[in-house]
C-alpha positions as a printed Julia matrix, in Angstrom:
227×3 Matrix{Float64}:
 115.76  -110.18  144.82
 113.93  -107.77  147.12
 111.88  -105.1   145.44
 113.28  -101.62  145.49
 111.59   -99.4   148.03
 108.99   -97.2   146.47
 109.56   -93.45  146.47
 107.61   -91.59  149.12
 104.39   -90.13  147.87
 104.52   -86.39  148.06
 101.26   -84.61  148.73
 100.13   -82.7   145.7
  99.82   -78.94  145.96
  96.24   -77.74  146.15
  95.1    -76.16  142.89
  95.3    -72.39  142.77
  91.8    -71.04  143.09
  90.96   -68.46  140.43
  88.82   -65.45  141.26
  85.18   -65.65  140.09
  84.65   -64.79  136.43
  82.83   -61.52  137.17
  85.68   -60.42  139.44
  88.24   -61.14  136.7
  86.28   -59.08  134.19
  85.85   -56.26  136.71
  89.59   -56.18  137.45
  90.49   -56.3   133.75
  88.25   -53.36  132.83
  89.01   -51.25  135.88
  92.78   -51.56  135.54
  92.54   -50.72  131.84
  90.41   -47.65  132.55
  92.65   -46.41  135.35
  95.88   -46.74  133.37
  94.09   -45.38  130.26
  94.41   -48.41  128.02
  90.65   -47.85  127.75
  90.48   -44.08  127.41
  87.47   -41.87  127.94
  85.1    -42.19  124.99
  86.0    -45.83  124.26
  82.97   -48.04  123.59
  83.33   -51.5   125.13
  81.19   -54.4   123.94
  80.23   -57.47  125.94
  81.51   -59.77  123.21
  84.96   -58.18  123.02
  85.32   -58.14  126.8
  84.2    -61.76  127.12
  86.77   -62.79  124.52
  89.54   -60.73  126.13
  89.06   -62.3   129.56
  87.95   -65.74  128.36
  84.51   -65.84  129.98
  80.86   -65.85  128.94
  78.82   -62.68  128.63
  76.96   -63.12  131.93
  79.9    -62.21  134.2
  80.74   -59.35  131.83
  77.3    -57.86  132.47
  77.78   -58.21  136.23
  81.15   -56.45  136.08
  79.83   -53.62  133.89
  76.93   -52.96  136.26
  79.37   -52.68  139.15
  81.63   -50.3   137.23
  78.68   -48.12  136.25
  77.82   -47.69  139.93
  81.42   -46.57  140.52
  81.05   -43.92  137.82
  83.71   -45.23  135.44
  81.4    -46.28  132.58
  77.92   -45.61  131.2
  75.86   -48.55  129.96
  73.89   -48.33  126.73
  71.51   -51.28  126.16
  72.31   -53.35  123.05
  75.33   -51.14  122.31
  77.83   -51.63  125.11
  79.52   -49.53  127.75
  81.09   -46.12  127.22
  84.19   -45.3   129.26
  83.47   -41.92  130.82
  86.0    -39.16  130.36
  87.17   -37.21  133.4
  85.01   -34.08  133.52
  86.12   -30.59  134.51
  83.71   -30.72  137.44
  85.15   -34.01  138.64
  88.67   -32.61  138.47
  87.64   -29.56  140.49
  85.8    -31.66  143.07
  88.7    -34.07  143.54
  91.27   -31.28  143.9
  89.14   -29.36  146.42
  88.58   -32.49  148.5
  92.25   -33.42  148.36
  93.26   -29.96  149.53
  90.88   -30.06  152.48
  92.18   -33.44  153.6
  95.86   -33.2   152.68
  96.61   -29.74  154.04
  95.14   -30.8   157.37
  97.14   -34.04  157.3
 100.38   -32.25  156.39
 100.05   -30.0   159.44
  99.23   -33.0   161.64
 102.35   -34.78  160.36
 104.48   -32.31  162.33
 106.33   -33.22  164.47
 106.99   -36.31  162.35
 107.64   -39.75  163.77
 110.78   -41.57  162.58
 108.49   -44.28  161.22
 106.59   -41.85  158.98
 109.79   -40.22  157.7
 111.31   -43.61  156.91
 108.2    -44.73  155.05
 108.02   -41.54  153.0
 111.71   -41.85  152.12
 111.07   -45.43  150.97
 108.09   -44.44  148.81
 110.01   -41.53  147.29
 112.87   -43.81  146.3
 110.43   -46.31  144.77
 108.9    -43.48  142.73
 112.33   -42.56  141.4
 113.05   -46.13  140.36
 109.67   -46.59  138.65
 110.02   -43.26  136.86
 113.42   -44.34  135.58
 111.8    -47.56  134.3
 109.06   -45.53  132.55
 106.15   -47.33  134.24
 103.62   -44.49  134.41
 100.81   -46.53  135.99
 103.1    -47.75  138.77
 104.49   -44.24  139.32
 100.92   -42.97  139.71
 100.19   -45.67  142.29
 103.3    -44.78  144.33
 102.51   -41.08  144.01
  99.12   -41.7   145.51
 100.6    -43.96  148.23
 102.97   -41.16  149.27
 100.07   -38.79  149.92
  97.89   -41.5   151.49
 100.62   -42.32  154.0
 100.55   -38.75  155.28
  96.75   -38.79  155.47
  96.73   -42.06  157.43
  99.3    -40.62  159.8
  96.8    -37.9   160.8
  94.92   -40.55  162.77
  91.44   -39.53  161.61
  89.68   -42.64  160.32
  86.77   -40.73  158.79
  89.14   -38.57  156.73
  91.16   -41.64  155.77
  88.04   -43.39  154.45
  87.0    -40.25  152.58
  90.46   -40.04  151.01
  90.37   -43.71  150.03
  87.18   -43.03  148.05
  89.19   -40.72  145.79
  91.73   -43.44  144.94
  90.46   -44.45  141.48
  89.98   -40.87  140.32
  93.44   -39.88  141.58
  95.14   -42.75  139.76
  93.34   -42.02  136.51
  94.16   -38.32  136.65
  97.75   -39.09  137.6
  98.35   -41.21  134.51
  96.64   -38.59  132.33
  98.93   -35.85  133.64
 102.1    -37.9   133.16
 101.16   -38.91  129.63
 100.39   -35.33  128.59
 103.23   -33.73  130.58
 106.17   -36.14  130.92
 108.23   -33.4   132.58
 105.83   -33.47  135.53
 107.11   -36.89  136.61
 110.41   -35.42  137.76
 108.65   -32.3   139.08
 106.26   -34.39  141.17
 109.15   -36.31  142.7
 110.95   -33.02  143.47
 107.83   -31.61  145.13
 107.4    -34.78  147.16
 110.97   -34.3   148.32
 110.16   -30.71  149.34
 107.13   -31.94  151.29
 109.22   -34.56  153.05
 111.87   -31.95  153.88
 109.26   -29.65  155.43
 107.79   -32.48  157.49
 111.24   -33.65  158.59
 112.17   -30.07  159.58
 109.01   -29.67  161.68
 107.6    -26.9   159.45
 103.84   -27.51  159.53
 102.85   -24.42  157.54
 105.62   -25.03  155.03
 104.36   -28.58  154.5
 100.8    -27.33  153.99
 102.02   -24.75  151.46
 103.88   -27.4   149.45
 100.73   -29.55  149.4
  98.6    -26.63  148.18
 100.96   -25.83  145.29
 101.47   -29.47  144.4
  97.83   -30.6   144.43
  96.44   -27.42  142.86
  98.71   -27.97  139.85
  96.77   -31.18  139.02
  93.64   -29.22  138.08
  95.58   -27.04  135.63
  97.47   -29.92  134.03
  94.56   -32.33  133.6
  92.52   -29.59  131.95
  95.45   -28.79  129.67
  95.55   -25.15  130.73
  99.2    -25.1   131.8
 101.08   -22.04  130.67
């Protein structure tokens, strides 16, 4: 009796390559700091971080050094790393820089291209859906993407790079505002809608005015001075 034909040998899928250990630790800490799972004033130890990510202490040290350079933590030898709180000066600096860049970009957005309007409409709808789901970190990311899209549209690469350097601080402040002032989630979305309306209508000064009100409010809310 002839032997049954053997099944064809299927090539095995290549194994998924994991990021280097130091990169995994860096991502773990940074994401936790930005979405405030590690709040300002939290002391992180190498041992706890190594256990949380499942690595040795050497890549933890590498990641912490990198995060200290970025200004998110302060290293204390033999003690650990302190997550730095957002300072009043940092808030002021970020808001002033955002206003300089974003008011200029809002004016440059007029007259708006159909592509920009469509993208802003898409981002605004995604914000609404994420807000409904209660995902504050994701809402903060989309909030920032909405503004970044307008900045990129201005066509100034130097300003775009400058704005990108504010990303981590913006995300961290955004989550802080939404946690302390849940009502601001809906207000932010409404103000984004007003900005989109002004851009769509070709009102450059109106768009700049919406940006000034909207961004300036961040300084008040993060400091907890809202009346």
